[in-house]
C-alpha positions as CSV (number, residue, x, y, z in Angstrom):
1,M,-129.8,112.4,287.3
2,L,-132.6,110.1,288.6
3,F,-134.1,112.9,290.6
4,L,-134.3,115.2,287.7
5,L,-136.1,112.7,285.6
6,F,-138.5,112.1,288.4
7,L,-139.2,115.8,288.7
8,L,-139.9,116.1,285.1
9,S,-142.2,113.2,285.2
10,C,-144.4,114.9,287.7
11,I,-144.9,118.0,285.7
12,S,-148.4,118.2,284.2
13,E,-148.8,118.0,280.5
14,H,-150.5,121.4,280.8
15,G,-147.3,122.9,282.2
16,I,-145.3,122.3,279.1
17,A,-146.9,122.2,275.7
18,Y,-145.2,121.4,272.4
19,E,-146.7,122.0,269.0
20,I,-144.6,120.6,266.3
21,I,-145.5,122.0,262.9
22,K,-143.6,120.5,260.0
23,E,-143.8,122.0,256.5
24,V,-143.9,119.3,254.0
25,E,-143.5,120.1,250.3
26,V,-145.8,117.8,248.3
27,T,-145.5,117.5,244.5
28,V,-148.6,116.2,242.7
29,Y,-148.1,114.6,239.3
30,D,-150.8,114.5,236.8
31,T,-150.7,112.0,233.9
32,A,-151.3,113.3,230.4
33,Y,-151.1,111.4,227.0
34,V,-149.6,113.3,224.1
35,E,-149.3,112.0,220.5
36,V,-145.8,112.3,219.2
37,E,-144.7,111.4,215.6
38,V,-141.6,109.3,215.7
39,E,-139.6,108.3,212.5
40,V,-138.6,104.6,212.7
41,E,-136.6,102.8,210.0
42,V,-138.2,99.5,209.2
43,E,-137.0,97.0,206.5
44,V,-139.8,96.2,204.0
45,E,-139.6,93.7,201.2
46,V,-141.1,95.1,198.0
47,E,-141.2,93.2,194.7
48,V,-140.2,95.5,191.8
49,E,-140.3,94.2,188.2
50,V,-137.2,95.4,186.4
51,E,-136.7,94.8,182.7
52,V,-133.1,93.5,182.3
53,P,-131.8,93.4,178.7
54,E,-130.3,90.2,177.4
55,Q,-126.6,90.0,178.0
56,Y,-126.0,88.3,174.7
57,P,-128.0,88.7,171.4
58,L,-130.0,85.8,170.0
59,W,-129.5,84.5,166.5
60,V,-131.5,81.9,164.5
61,Q,-130.1,80.1,161.4
62,S,-132.5,78.0,159.4
63,V,-132.3,75.7,156.4
64,I,-134.9,73.4,154.7
65,Q,-133.7,69.9,153.7
66,P,-134.1,69.4,149.9
67,R,-136.6,67.0,148.5
68,L,-134.4,64.7,146.4
69,A,-135.9,61.2,146.5
70,N,-137.0,61.4,142.9
71,G,-133.7,62.6,141.6
72,I,-132.4,65.9,140.1
73,D,-132.6,67.3,136.6
74,I,-129.9,69.8,135.9
75,L,-129.7,72.4,133.0
76,W,-126.6,74.4,132.3
77,V,-127.9,77.2,130.1
78,V,-124.9,78.7,128.2
79,D,-124.7,82.0,126.2
80,P,-123.3,81.0,122.7
81,S,-122.3,84.5,121.6
82,G,-118.7,85.3,120.5
83,S,-117.8,87.2,123.7
84,M,-118.1,83.9,125.6
85,V,-115.4,82.1,123.7
86,N,-112.8,82.5,126.5
87,D,-115.3,81.3,129.1
88,M,-116.1,78.0,127.4
89,P,-113.2,76.0,129.0
90,R,-114.5,77.1,132.4
91,V,-118.0,75.9,131.5
92,V,-116.6,72.4,130.8
93,D,-114.6,72.5,134.0
94,G,-117.6,73.7,136.0
95,V,-119.8,70.9,134.7
96,A,-117.1,68.3,135.4
97,Q,-116.7,69.7,139.0
98,M,-120.4,69.6,139.5
99,M,-120.7,66.0,138.3
100,A,-117.9,65.0,140.7
101,A,-119.6,66.9,143.6
102,L,-123.1,65.6,143.2
103,P,-124.2,63.0,145.8
104,T,-123.7,59.4,144.6
105,N,-127.0,58.2,146.2
106,I,-129.2,60.5,144.2
107,F,-129.8,59.8,140.5
108,W,-129.1,63.0,138.5
109,R,-129.3,63.9,134.8
110,L,-127.5,66.9,133.4
111,E,-127.9,68.7,130.1
112,I,-126.0,71.6,128.6
113,I,-128.2,73.8,126.4
114,S,-128.0,77.2,124.6
115,T,-129.6,80.5,125.5
116,D,-130.9,80.5,121.9
117,R,-134.5,79.4,122.1
118,V,-134.6,78.3,118.4
119,I,-131.6,76.0,118.8
120,N,-133.1,74.5,122.0
121,S,-136.4,73.7,120.4
122,N,-134.8,71.6,117.6
123,M,-131.6,70.1,119.0
124,S,-131.2,66.3,119.5
125,S,-129.3,65.3,122.6
126,F,-129.5,63.0,125.6
127,P,-128.2,64.2,129.1
128,L,-125.0,63.4,130.9
129,L,-125.4,60.7,133.6
130,P,-123.4,59.5,136.6
131,G,-120.2,58.0,135.3
132,D,-119.8,60.4,132.4
133,S,-116.5,62.5,132.2
134,A,-115.2,65.9,131.4
135,T,-114.7,64.7,127.8
136,D,-118.4,63.8,127.6
137,A,-119.2,67.3,128.9
138,Q,-117.0,68.9,126.2
139,A,-118.8,66.9,123.5
140,S,-122.2,67.9,124.9
141,L,-121.2,71.6,124.9
142,N,-119.9,71.4,121.3
143,N,-123.1,69.7,120.1
144,N,-125.7,71.8,121.9
145,V,-124.4,75.3,122.4
146,S,-124.7,77.4,119.3
147,G,-126.8,80.2,117.8
148,H,-126.6,83.9,118.8
149,R,-129.7,84.7,120.9
150,E,-129.1,85.5,124.6
151,G,-132.5,84.8,126.2
152,G,-131.8,82.2,128.9
153,L,-135.1,82.5,130.7
154,E,-137.2,81.9,127.5
155,A,-134.7,79.2,126.3
156,V,-135.4,77.1,129.4
157,H,-139.1,77.3,128.9
158,R,-138.9,76.4,125.2
159,F,-136.6,73.5,125.9
160,A,-138.7,72.0,128.6
161,T,-142.0,72.3,126.8
162,E,-141.1,71.9,123.1
163,N,-137.9,69.8,122.7
164,I,-138.8,66.2,121.8
165,D,-135.8,64.6,123.5
166,A,-136.3,66.7,126.6
167,L,-139.9,65.6,126.9
168,Q,-138.7,62.0,127.1
169,W,-136.1,62.4,129.8
170,L,-137.1,65.3,132.0
171,R,-138.9,64.1,135.1
172,H,-141.7,66.3,136.5
173,D,-141.4,64.8,140.0
174,A,-137.6,65.4,140.3
175,A,-135.9,68.5,141.6
176,L,-134.7,71.0,139.0
177,L,-131.4,72.9,139.1
178,V,-130.8,75.6,136.4
179,V,-127.4,77.1,136.0
180,F,-127.4,80.3,133.8
181,V,-124.0,81.2,132.3
182,S,-123.8,84.5,130.4
183,D,-121.7,87.6,130.1
184,E,-124.8,89.7,129.4
185,N,-128.2,90.3,130.9
186,D,-131.1,88.2,129.7
187,H,-132.6,89.3,126.4
188,S,-135.6,87.0,126.1
189,F,-137.9,88.0,123.2
190,P,-140.3,90.7,124.5
191,T,-143.4,89.1,123.1
192,S,-142.6,85.7,124.6
193,S,-144.7,84.4,127.5
194,I,-141.5,84.1,129.5
195,N,-139.5,87.3,129.1
196,D,-138.5,88.5,132.5
197,P,-137.7,87.2,136.1
198,T,-141.3,87.4,137.3
199,S,-142.8,85.4,134.4
200,F,-140.0,82.8,134.6
201,I,-140.4,82.4,138.4
202,S,-144.2,82.0,138.1
203,W,-143.8,79.4,135.3
204,V,-141.0,77.3,136.8
205,Q,-142.7,77.1,140.2
206,N,-145.7,75.5,138.5
207,Y,-143.4,73.3,136.4
208,R,-141.4,71.9,139.4
209,E,-142.1,71.6,143.1
210,T,-138.4,71.9,144.0
211,V,-136.2,74.5,142.1
212,Y,-132.6,75.7,142.5
213,V,-131.0,78.4,140.5
214,T,-127.3,79.4,140.0
215,A,-126.2,82.5,138.1
216,I,-122.7,82.7,136.6
217,V,-122.7,86.3,135.3
218,N,-121.2,89.7,135.3
219,Q,-121.7,91.3,138.6
220,D,-122.0,95.0,139.5
221,V,-118.8,96.9,138.8
222,S,-118.4,97.6,142.5
223,I,-117.8,94.0,143.2
224,S,-116.8,92.5,139.8
225,E,-113.4,91.0,139.3
226,C,-113.2,92.6,135.8
227,P,-115.2,95.9,136.1
228,T,-113.6,97.5,133.0
229,Q,-114.2,94.6,130.7
230,F,-117.9,95.0,130.1
231,N,-120.6,97.6,129.8
232,P,-122.1,98.2,133.3
233,N,-125.4,99.4,131.7
234,L,-126.0,96.3,129.5
235,D,-123.9,93.4,130.6
236,V,-124.6,92.9,134.3
237,G,-126.7,89.8,134.7
238,I,-129.4,91.5,136.8
239,D,-132.3,89.3,135.6
240,Y,-130.4,86.0,136.2
241,M,-129.3,87.2,139.6
242,D,-132.9,88.2,140.5
243,V,-134.1,84.7,139.8
244,A,-131.2,83.1,141.7
245,N,-131.8,85.3,144.7
246,Y,-135.5,84.5,144.7
247,F,-134.7,80.8,145.1
248,G,-131.9,81.4,147.6
249,G,-129.4,80.3,145.0
250,V,-125.7,80.9,144.3
251,I,-124.2,83.8,142.3
252,I,-120.7,83.4,140.8
253,D,-118.7,86.1,139.1
254,I,-118.1,85.0,135.5
255,C,-114.8,86.9,135.6
256,A,-113.5,84.7,138.4
257,D,-110.6,82.5,137.3
258,D,-111.9,79.6,139.3
259,W,-115.6,78.8,139.6
260,S,-115.0,75.6,141.6
261,Q,-116.0,77.1,145.0
262,G,-119.3,78.5,143.7
263,V,-120.0,75.3,141.8
264,A,-119.4,73.2,144.9
265,Q,-121.8,75.5,146.8
266,A,-124.4,75.0,144.1
267,S,-123.9,71.2,144.3
268,S,-124.2,71.2,148.1
269,Q,-127.8,72.4,147.7
270,L,-128.5,69.0,146.1
271,Q,-127.8,66.8,149.1
272,L,-129.2,66.5,152.6
273,V,-127.7,68.9,155.1
274,D,-125.6,67.1,157.6
275,E,-123.7,70.1,159.0
276,I,-124.3,73.8,159.5
277,K,-121.6,76.4,159.7
278,L,-122.7,79.0,162.2
279,D,-122.7,82.7,161.3
280,Y,-121.5,83.8,164.7
281,V,-119.5,82.3,167.5
282,P,-121.9,81.1,170.3
283,V,-121.3,82.1,173.9
284,S,-120.9,78.3,174.6
285,D,-122.4,75.1,173.5
286,Q,-124.8,75.4,176.4
287,H,-126.3,78.4,174.5
288,I,-127.3,76.4,171.5
289,E,-130.6,74.7,170.7
290,V,-131.4,72.8,167.5
291,F,-135.0,72.3,166.3
292,V,-136.2,70.1,163.5
293,R,-139.8,70.6,162.3
294,G,-140.4,72.7,165.5
295,A,-139.3,69.9,167.9
296,I,-136.0,69.8,169.9
297,W,-133.4,67.8,168.1
298,N,-130.6,66.3,170.2
299,D,-128.6,64.3,167.6
300,W,-125.9,66.8,167.0
301,I,-122.5,68.0,168.3
302,Y,-120.8,71.3,168.2
303,D,-117.2,71.7,167.0
304,A,-115.8,74.9,168.4
305,A,-112.7,74.8,166.2
306,S,-114.7,75.0,163.0
307,N,-117.8,76.7,164.6
308,T,-120.0,74.1,163.0
309,I,-122.9,72.0,164.0
310,F,-122.6,68.3,162.9
311,F,-125.6,66.1,162.9
312,T,-125.1,62.6,164.2
313,V,-128.5,61.7,162.7
314,T,-129.4,63.6,159.5
315,P,-132.8,65.3,159.5
316,T,-135.1,63.9,156.8
317,E,-136.1,65.5,153.5
318,D,-138.2,68.6,153.4
319,S,-137.7,69.2,157.1
320,L,-137.1,72.7,158.5
321,I,-133.9,72.9,160.6
322,E,-133.4,75.8,163.0
323,V,-130.2,76.5,165.1
324,V,-130.9,79.0,167.9
325,Y,-128.0,80.4,169.9
326,N,-126.7,83.4,171.9
327,Y,-123.5,84.8,170.4
328,Q,-120.8,87.1,171.7
């Protein structure tokens, strides 16, 4: 083995030649940049203004405190015609109920007069005062209500401007409440300066700063309590009701057996508001705001059982009270 190796080592490199050729596969990569559109989901915060309707509607109730520091003059203006005979006992009851309901801390004077302008101009009488009774009211009715004319609007004007006694006791700085009682519409004399609701309203607003009106009359047959007992074309007290509605007053059906509720409502206008019955049920007491003269008023409580706002401090005279609330 050693010998062989030696022999081979002596052989010239020219005797044996080797050429080794090796094929090598070479791959050449070239780099190229290609723009490719790729959709990628990305969260983006965008402010979008969406108009969302109120969940609960808003309601506003308002009332103006009466101006009563100088007292109240009250006129019950009663139709003296024969068709009113059956209503006279309720007139006396109504006057007595009003006297009992009027506030004791306000000085009032109450007179019963006729819708007959001639009777009013010449009658001699002095008004009922606090402490007088139903008997006194009956005597006043018997003395003052007579004649046949049925012009209540004109009668008030003539009484206030021509009657000698009235000029002595009527107070121009006091509030005025007029209660018309008639089973017919107004029939003031056509040539009189006061002969319709418009002329009466214009005059009485100049005559008194604070005016209240109640109408105890026949109502439309659709709501009357005695629709077959009067002429719907002549006897509905449209003019008296127009005047009452203008002043936000009370209307009572003369056919009602009991006028007490309406009379009490009329009387309640003549005292400072210390509670407000709500028209709707609020969502909660947290949805109620009370404003007096435009400013937030916190002196009140809400009674859910009666759905009424009660004032712990009564807003002053002549102030605008507003109750604002969301209701269901």
